[in-house]
N, C-alpha and C positions, 0 to 999 in steps of 0.2 A: 365652826359651822356657820353657814350663811343662810339667812332667809332671803328669798328672792321672789320677785313678782315682775311680770312683763305687762306694762300698760300698753297693750297692742294698738289701741286707737290713737295713742300719742307717740308711739315709737320710743318709749322710755323704759329702760330696765332699772328696777329699784333693787338694790342689794343692801342687806343689813347684817353685819357680823354679830352673832349672838354668843360666840365662844371662839376658841382658837380655830383658825382656818385649816381645813383639811384638803388634801389633794382631790378628794371626791366632790368637794364643793364646786370646783371649777368645771368638772365634767357635767354636773347638774346645770351650771350656768350655760354651758355650751348647748345642752339639750333644750334649754328654754329659749336661747337667743337664735340659734341656727335656723329654725324654720321661719322666723320673722325675717332674718337677714336674706334668706333664699328668695323670699317674695319681694322684699323692699330694698335690698342692697345695703342699707345702713340704718343704724339707730339714731334718732334725734338726740338721745341723751342717756347717760348712765348716772343715776343718783346713788351715791354711797352714803347711806343713812347710818352713821356710826356714832352713837352716843358714847361708845367706848370701843377701843380696839384691843383685842386679846392676843394678837400675834399669830404665829403659825404653829401647828401641832408638831411639825418636824421639818427637816430640810426638804424632803420630797414635796411637802405642801407649799413651801416657798417657791420651789422650782415650778410647780404647777401654776402658781399665781403669775410668775414671770412669763411662762409660756402663754397663758391666757391673755395677758396684756399685749404681748408681742403679736399674737394672732388677730386680736380684735381692735387694736389701737387705730387702725385706719378705717374701721367700720362704724365708729362712734363719733358723732359730730361734737358733742359737748359732754363734759363730766363735771358734776357738782359734788364736791366733798362736803357733806353736812355733818359737822362735828365741832366739839370743843376740845378734842384731843389734840395736843400740840404736835404729836407725831403725824397724824393724818392732815392737820392743818398745813403742814409743810409740803404736802403732796403737790399742790398746784405749781409751786416754784420748781420743784424737782422734775415734775412730769413734763414741763415745757420742753425739756431737752430730749425726751424719749418718745413722746406720743404726738400724733397729728391732731388730736382733739383739743379743743379749747377747754382748759380746766380751771375751775374757780372754787375757792373755799367759801363756805357759808357757815356762820355760827349755828349751833344746833337749833336755836329758836327761830331761825330763818328758813326752815325747811320749805314752807310754802313759797317763799321768794325764789328758792333754788329750783323748785318744780316749774315755776312760771318762766324762769330763765331757760330751762331745758326745753320747754314747750315753744317758746318764741324766739329765743336768741337775743331778746332785748334785755338791757340791764335792769335789774330790779329797782 
């Protein structure tokens, strides 16, 4: 399950996994992001706020996640992975080969710096 919030004034989508990811989580993210994208064309950033990562509920959930990334990767300018999880910390290196967005890893205590980077594009 994912908690999500759209900071519409800043064009930043904040997502936080709180349990195993489910296929329905990505549909909820679409419902949150699509109206903003229809008006603005792209999001300034995506903040992945993951103190922990619980994996996926099942294979269908993993496929929904992949489809979401494929559909939205060109509509998001920057992605900040805020975590101390070694699995998600690897995300920026791997993602550079698959997404158009600039992706950076921030340690969990650097969440404010990550938000600032998403807002401005300037290094923290």
